[in-house]
N, C-alpha and C positions, 0 to 999 in steps of 0.2 A: 934709264929711270931717273926721275927727279929725286935729288937727295935732300934730306931734312936739313943738313948743315948749310946747303946752298940757299934754301928758303929763309933760314934764320939770318944768314949773312945779308941777304937782300933786304929783309925786313928791318934789321938793325941799321943798315945803311940809310934806308928811307926815313926811319924814325929818329935818326941822330939829330940832336939839337932841339928836340921836343921833350915834353914830360911823359911821352908814351914809350912803352917797352913791350917786348915779346914775352909772353908768359909760356906759351907752348905751341908746338907745331906737330900735327899728326898727319901722316900720309897713309891712307888706306890702300889695300891691295888693288882696288879699281882706279887708282890715281886720283882719288878725292883728297885734296889737300885742305886741311883745316888749320887756320892760323888764329890764335887767340892773343889779343893784346890788352893791355891795361894802361892806365895813366895815373899820375899823381893827382890830377884834377878830374877829368872826365873823358870818356871816349864817345865820340859822336859817329853817326852813320857816315858823315863826310870823311872822317879819319879812316874808317874801314874801306870806303870806296877808293880813296887816294892810295892806300897801301896795296889794295888789290890790283889796281891799275899798274902801280910801280912794279910789282912782282910779275904780273902777266907780261909786261913788255920785254922782260928778260928771257922769256921762254918762247919757243916756236911750237905752236900746236900742230904744225905739219910734221914735225919730228916726233913729238910725243903728245898725245891727247891727255888733258887733265881737266879737272874741275877744281876751282879754287874758291874757298869761302873764308872770308876774314870777318871776325866778330870780336866783340869785347869779351873778356873773361867775366861773364855775368855773375850775379849773386848766387846762382845755383851751382856755380863751379867752386871747387875747393881752392883755398888760398895756397899758393905753391911757392911763392918767392918771398924773401925777406922784405923786399920793397913793398909788397902787398901787405904783409903783416904790419909793417910800420904805418902804412896808410889806414889800417883798420884799428889802430890803437884807440881805445875809448868806446868801441862798439861791442855789441854782444856777439859771441861766437859759440859754436858747438865744436868740441874737440872729441874726435873718435880715436881711441887708442889702438895700437897694434896688438896688444894683449887682449885676447878674446874674453878673459875673465874680468876685465875692467870695463865698467859702464862708461858711456859717453858723459861728457861734462859740459855744462853750459855756464858761461860767465862773461865778464867784461875783460877784454884784452887790455892789459895794463902796460905791457912792454914786450918788445921783441928784439933779439940780437942774434948773432951767429950761432949761439948754442941752443936757443929755444925761446919759449915764451913765458910770460908771467900773466896769470889770469886770476881774477877775483871771482870765486864761485858765486853763482846766483841760483837761488831756488825760488820757484814761483808757487805761491800758496793761493788757492782760490777760496774765498769766503763769499758764498752766494754768487753774485755776478761780478764781484770785485776781485781783481787780481792784484796781489801784492808781491813785490820782489823783495826777497830777503838776501842780503849780501853776506857771504861767508868768508872763508879763509882765502888768502892770496897764495896761490900755488905756482911753483916754478916747474915747468915741464920741458925736458929736453926734446929736441926734434927727433931723436932716435926712438922715442916712445910714441910718437904721433903718427897715426895712419893718415888722417886728414883733418883739416879745420875748415869750417864753413861759417860765413857770416849769417847771423839770425835775421830773417826778414820779418819785421814787425809792422803790421798794417794799422796799428792803433795809434 
């Protein structure tokens, strides 16, 4: 069986010297391998294809059949790594807490370090058809309290 750590090692070897990095690798029971990458700049389809080819050439499909999918860790995916948090500073995010009695929080990511994040709360008020953002307190939230953080996608 193909091991997750082997895929991560190959991906990191391929991405060495670039601004791209591995975010996650999932191996499903039917040998579907999902590799998610991100970059400090941008991830293109060509980057995904190159990494996919690099990983594939190191495994023999005659020995073990598998399906490999390499993609960027898109906006719909949670932010998982400190490097991603730092890249997202200055953007709006939604924080979902581990405690069920705590509501999700939306705000601008101000800072991120090994301990957690700093976020300035944002409340959106609607007056007729006009949306107005009201900035609130700056909160420090330790990673131990966070279930997930996702970037807010705004099409306006």
